[in-house]
Every structure is written in C-alpha cells, then in structure tokens.
PyMOL CGO cylinders between C-alpha atoms (Angstrom):
from pymol import cmd
from pymol.cgo import CYLINDER

trace = [
    CYLINDER, 35.34, 7.65, 18.00, 32.99, 8.31, 15.10, 0.3, 1, 1, 1, 1, 1, 1,
    CYLINDER, 32.99, 8.31, 15.10, 30.83, 5.77, 13.35, 0.3, 1, 1, 1, 1, 1, 1,
    CYLINDER, 30.83, 5.77, 13.35, 31.15, 5.20, 9.61, 0.3, 1, 1, 1, 1, 1, 1,
    CYLINDER, 31.15, 5.20, 9.61, 28.56, 7.00, 7.56, 0.3, 1, 1, 1, 1, 1, 1,
    CYLINDER, 28.56, 7.00, 7.56, 26.05, 4.75, 5.84, 0.3, 1, 1, 1, 1, 1, 1,
    CYLINDER, 26.05, 4.75, 5.84, 24.71, 5.97, 2.50, 0.3, 1, 1, 1, 1, 1, 1,
    CYLINDER, 24.71, 5.97, 2.50, 21.35, 5.01, 1.06, 0.3, 1, 1, 1, 1, 1, 1,
    CYLINDER, 21.35, 5.01, 1.06, 21.34, 3.02, -2.20, 0.3, 1, 1, 1, 1, 1, 1,
    CYLINDER, 21.34, 3.02, -2.20, 19.45, 5.86, -3.88, 0.3, 1, 1, 1, 1, 1, 1,
    CYLINDER, 19.45, 5.86, -3.88, 22.22, 8.30, -2.96, 0.3, 1, 1, 1, 1, 1, 1,
    CYLINDER, 22.22, 8.30, -2.96, 24.90, 5.93, -4.23, 0.3, 1, 1, 1, 1, 1, 1,
    CYLINDER, 24.90, 5.93, -4.23, 23.07, 5.50, -7.53, 0.3, 1, 1, 1, 1, 1, 1,
    CYLINDER, 23.07, 5.50, -7.53, 22.67, 9.25, -7.91, 0.3, 1, 1, 1, 1, 1, 1,
    CYLINDER, 22.67, 9.25, -7.91, 26.37, 9.88, -7.34, 0.3, 1, 1, 1, 1, 1, 1,
    CYLINDER, 26.37, 9.88, -7.34, 27.41, 7.01, -9.64, 0.3, 1, 1, 1, 1, 1, 1,
    CYLINDER, 27.41, 7.01, -9.64, 25.15, 8.28, -12.42, 0.3, 1, 1, 1, 1, 1, 1,
    CYLINDER, 25.15, 8.28, -12.42, 26.63, 11.76, -12.06, 0.3, 1, 1, 1, 1, 1, 1,
    CYLINDER, 26.63, 11.76, -12.06, 30.09, 10.21, -12.36, 0.3, 1, 1, 1, 1, 1, 1,
    CYLINDER, 30.09, 10.21, -12.36, 29.03, 8.31, -15.49, 0.3, 1, 1, 1, 1, 1, 1,
    CYLINDER, 29.03, 8.31, -15.49, 27.78, 11.50, -17.11, 0.3, 1, 1, 1, 1, 1, 1,
    CYLINDER, 27.78, 11.50, -17.11, 31.31, 12.89, -17.01, 0.3, 1, 1, 1, 1, 1, 1,
    CYLINDER, 31.31, 12.89, -17.01, 30.18, 16.52, -16.72, 0.3, 1, 1, 1, 1, 1, 1,
    CYLINDER, 30.18, 16.52, -16.72, 32.23, 16.97, -13.54, 0.3, 1, 1, 1, 1, 1, 1,
    CYLINDER, 32.23, 16.97, -13.54, 35.44, 15.40, -12.33, 0.3, 1, 1, 1, 1, 1, 1,
    CYLINDER, 35.44, 15.40, -12.33, 35.39, 12.84, -9.55, 0.3, 1, 1, 1, 1, 1, 1,
    CYLINDER, 35.39, 12.84, -9.55, 37.09, 15.35, -7.26, 0.3, 1, 1, 1, 1, 1, 1,
    CYLINDER, 37.09, 15.35, -7.26, 34.35, 17.90, -7.93, 0.3, 1, 1, 1, 1, 1, 1,
    CYLINDER, 34.35, 17.90, -7.93, 31.66, 15.31, -7.29, 0.3, 1, 1, 1, 1, 1, 1,
    CYLINDER, 31.66, 15.31, -7.29, 33.41, 14.23, -4.09, 0.3, 1, 1, 1, 1, 1, 1,
    CYLINDER, 33.41, 14.23, -4.09, 33.37, 17.77, -2.70, 0.3, 1, 1, 1, 1, 1, 1,
    CYLINDER, 33.37, 17.77, -2.70, 29.81, 18.36, -3.94, 0.3, 1, 1, 1, 1, 1, 1,
    CYLINDER, 29.81, 18.36, -3.94, 28.37, 15.24, -2.30, 0.3, 1, 1, 1, 1, 1, 1,
    CYLINDER, 28.37, 15.24, -2.30, 30.78, 15.03, 0.65, 0.3, 1, 1, 1, 1, 1, 1,
    CYLINDER, 30.78, 15.03, 0.65, 32.18, 11.58, -0.06, 0.3, 1, 1, 1, 1, 1, 1,
    CYLINDER, 32.18, 11.58, -0.06, 35.66, 10.27, -0.80, 0.3, 1, 1, 1, 1, 1, 1,
    CYLINDER, 35.66, 10.27, -0.80, 36.62, 9.92, -4.50, 0.3, 1, 1, 1, 1, 1, 1,
    CYLINDER, 36.62, 9.92, -4.50, 37.46, 6.25, -3.96, 0.3, 1, 1, 1, 1, 1, 1,
    CYLINDER, 37.46, 6.25, -3.96, 33.85, 5.62, -2.93, 0.3, 1, 1, 1, 1, 1, 1,
    CYLINDER, 33.85, 5.62, -2.93, 32.60, 7.30, -6.10, 0.3, 1, 1, 1, 1, 1, 1,
    CYLINDER, 32.60, 7.30, -6.10, 34.84, 5.05, -8.20, 0.3, 1, 1, 1, 1, 1, 1,
    CYLINDER, 34.84, 5.05, -8.20, 33.59, 1.95, -6.32, 0.3, 1, 1, 1, 1, 1, 1,
    CYLINDER, 33.59, 1.95, -6.32, 29.93, 2.95, -6.73, 0.3, 1, 1, 1, 1, 1, 1,
    CYLINDER, 29.93, 2.95, -6.73, 30.45, 3.70, -10.42, 0.3, 1, 1, 1, 1, 1, 1,
    CYLINDER, 30.45, 3.70, -10.42, 32.09, 0.30, -10.93, 0.3, 1, 1, 1, 1, 1, 1,
    CYLINDER, 32.09, 0.30, -10.93, 29.27, -1.46, -9.04, 0.3, 1, 1, 1, 1, 1, 1,
    CYLINDER, 29.27, -1.46, -9.04, 26.69, 0.35, -11.17, 0.3, 1, 1, 1, 1, 1, 1,
    CYLINDER, 26.69, 0.35, -11.17, 28.39, -0.67, -14.39, 0.3, 1, 1, 1, 1, 1, 1,
    CYLINDER, 28.39, -0.67, -14.39, 28.73, -4.30, -13.29, 0.3, 1, 1, 1, 1, 1, 1,
    CYLINDER, 28.73, -4.30, -13.29, 25.14, -4.59, -12.05, 0.3, 1, 1, 1, 1, 1, 1,
    CYLINDER, 25.14, -4.59, -12.05, 23.45, -2.66, -14.85, 0.3, 1, 1, 1, 1, 1, 1,
    CYLINDER, 23.45, -2.66, -14.85, 22.91, -5.76, -16.99, 0.3, 1, 1, 1, 1, 1, 1,
    CYLINDER, 22.91, -5.76, -16.99, 20.78, -7.27, -14.22, 0.3, 1, 1, 1, 1, 1, 1,
    CYLINDER, 20.78, -7.27, -14.22, 18.18, -4.56, -14.76, 0.3, 1, 1, 1, 1, 1, 1,
    CYLINDER, 18.18, -4.56, -14.76, 17.44, -5.87, -18.23, 0.3, 1, 1, 1, 1, 1, 1,
    CYLINDER, 17.44, -5.87, -18.23, 17.54, -9.58, -17.42, 0.3, 1, 1, 1, 1, 1, 1,
    CYLINDER, 17.54, -9.58, -17.42, 14.58, -11.59, -18.67, 0.3, 1, 1, 1, 1, 1, 1,
    CYLINDER, 14.58, -11.59, -18.67, 11.93, -12.57, -16.19, 0.3, 1, 1, 1, 1, 1, 1,
    CYLINDER, 11.93, -12.57, -16.19, 12.51, -9.63, -13.89, 0.3, 1, 1, 1, 1, 1, 1,
    CYLINDER, 12.51, -9.63, -13.89, 13.42, -10.53, -10.37, 0.3, 1, 1, 1, 1, 1, 1,
    CYLINDER, 13.42, -10.53, -10.37, 14.21, -14.11, -9.48, 0.3, 1, 1, 1, 1, 1, 1,
    CYLINDER, 14.21, -14.11, -9.48, 11.66, -15.92, -7.42, 0.3, 1, 1, 1, 1, 1, 1,
    CYLINDER, 11.66, -15.92, -7.42, 13.14, -16.94, -4.08, 0.3, 1, 1, 1, 1, 1, 1,
    CYLINDER, 13.14, -16.94, -4.08, 14.19, -20.57, -4.12, 0.3, 1, 1, 1, 1, 1, 1,
    CYLINDER, 14.19, -20.57, -4.12, 12.42, -22.68, -1.51, 0.3, 1, 1, 1, 1, 1, 1,
    CYLINDER, 12.42, -22.68, -1.51, 14.29, -25.61, -0.09, 0.3, 1, 1, 1, 1, 1, 1,
    CYLINDER, 14.29, -25.61, -0.09, 11.59, -28.20, 0.56, 0.3, 1, 1, 1, 1, 1, 1,
    CYLINDER, 11.59, -28.20, 0.56, 13.84, -30.26, 2.82, 0.3, 1, 1, 1, 1, 1, 1,
    CYLINDER, 13.84, -30.26, 2.82, 14.53, -27.25, 5.03, 0.3, 1, 1, 1, 1, 1, 1,
    CYLINDER, 14.53, -27.25, 5.03, 10.81, -26.43, 5.17, 0.3, 1, 1, 1, 1, 1, 1,
    CYLINDER, 10.81, -26.43, 5.17, 10.06, -29.97, 6.37, 0.3, 1, 1, 1, 1, 1, 1,
    CYLINDER, 10.06, -29.97, 6.37, 12.78, -29.72, 9.03, 0.3, 1, 1, 1, 1, 1, 1,
    CYLINDER, 12.78, -29.72, 9.03, 11.42, -26.39, 10.24, 0.3, 1, 1, 1, 1, 1, 1,
    CYLINDER, 11.42, -26.39, 10.24, 7.87, -27.72, 10.42, 0.3, 1, 1, 1, 1, 1, 1,
    CYLINDER, 7.87, -27.72, 10.42, 9.11, -30.69, 12.45, 0.3, 1, 1, 1, 1, 1, 1,
    CYLINDER, 9.11, -30.69, 12.45, 10.97, -28.36, 14.81, 0.3, 1, 1, 1, 1, 1, 1,
    CYLINDER, 10.97, -28.36, 14.81, 7.84, -26.22, 15.23, 0.3, 1, 1, 1, 1, 1, 1,
    CYLINDER, 7.84, -26.22, 15.23, 5.89, -29.35, 16.15, 0.3, 1, 1, 1, 1, 1, 1,
    CYLINDER, 5.89, -29.35, 16.15, 8.51, -30.39, 18.71, 0.3, 1, 1, 1, 1, 1, 1,
    CYLINDER, 8.51, -30.39, 18.71, 8.51, -26.95, 20.29, 0.3, 1, 1, 1, 1, 1, 1,
    CYLINDER, 8.51, -26.95, 20.29, 4.70, -26.85, 20.41, 0.3, 1, 1, 1, 1, 1, 1,
    CYLINDER, 4.70, -26.85, 20.41, 4.63, -30.20, 22.22, 0.3, 1, 1, 1, 1, 1, 1,
    CYLINDER, 4.63, -30.20, 22.22, 7.33, -29.09, 24.67, 0.3, 1, 1, 1, 1, 1, 1,
    CYLINDER, 7.33, -29.09, 24.67, 5.52, -25.80, 25.30, 0.3, 1, 1, 1, 1, 1, 1,
    CYLINDER, 5.52, -25.80, 25.30, 2.25, -27.60, 25.98, 0.3, 1, 1, 1, 1, 1, 1,
    CYLINDER, 2.25, -27.60, 25.98, 3.96, -30.08, 28.31, 0.3, 1, 1, 1, 1, 1, 1,
    CYLINDER, 3.96, -30.08, 28.31, 5.67, -27.34, 30.28, 0.3, 1, 1, 1, 1, 1, 1,
    CYLINDER, 5.67, -27.34, 30.28, 2.53, -25.25, 30.58, 0.3, 1, 1, 1, 1, 1, 1,
    CYLINDER, 2.53, -25.25, 30.58, 0.67, -28.27, 32.05, 0.3, 1, 1, 1, 1, 1, 1,
    CYLINDER, 0.67, -28.27, 32.05, 3.51, -29.05, 34.49, 0.3, 1, 1, 1, 1, 1, 1,
    CYLINDER, 3.51, -29.05, 34.49, 3.78, -25.44, 35.68, 0.3, 1, 1, 1, 1, 1, 1,
    CYLINDER, 3.78, -25.44, 35.68, 0.05, -24.99, 36.39, 0.3, 1, 1, 1, 1, 1, 1,
    CYLINDER, 0.05, -24.99, 36.39, 0.33, -26.12, 40.05, 0.3, 1, 1, 1, 1, 1, 1,
    CYLINDER, 0.33, -26.12, 40.05, 2.95, -23.40, 40.72, 0.3, 1, 1, 1, 1, 1, 1,
    CYLINDER, 2.95, -23.40, 40.72, 1.34, -20.56, 38.78, 0.3, 1, 1, 1, 1, 1, 1,
    CYLINDER, 1.34, -20.56, 38.78, -2.18, -21.14, 40.06, 0.3, 1, 1, 1, 1, 1, 1,
    CYLINDER, -2.18, -21.14, 40.06, -3.79, -20.60, 36.66, 0.3, 1, 1, 1, 1, 1, 1,
]
cmd.load_cgo(trace, "trace")
C-alpha cells in the first residue's frame, strides 16, 4: 500500500501560478508536474481565494494570547513543580542520592 504524496506549499504555488497564466492546459500541466488535474484546479482555487490576504493591512496577524489560559498553565506548572519536588524528596531513600 502506498502513502499519499505530500507536496510542498512552494510547489503548489508554482503549479497554481502556471495554471493561472493559461499558457498550457490543465492536462498538460498535470503531465508536466506529475499531479492529477483535480489537484491543480483545487490549488488554483485556493490561490485565488487566499490572494487577497497577501495585501491585507498590517501584514500578518499577531497571535492572540488568552490571558486566562496563560494563568491556568502557570498554575499547572506550579503544581507540577511542587509534586516533582515532593516525589524527589520521598524517593531519595530508595535511590541513594
């Protein structure tokens, strides 16, 4: 059983741009690049739909930080540090360290 081939985003963009140029048919591009014509249509559609995001103001969005989740994670880290310290002290008689 063969594994599905994974294509790099750069390759997908290259093929989609070639399809947008219209110099070759999708069938010709499919044989040239070794992919199915349906994939070329899907990549072309994705490129057209996502192209407006390239020119959006502000560039890339800053990742949103959920302060509540950060507090919960810090609390969990504290709990685990206390448990780790407790266990290391209780295991000293058996480890001899």
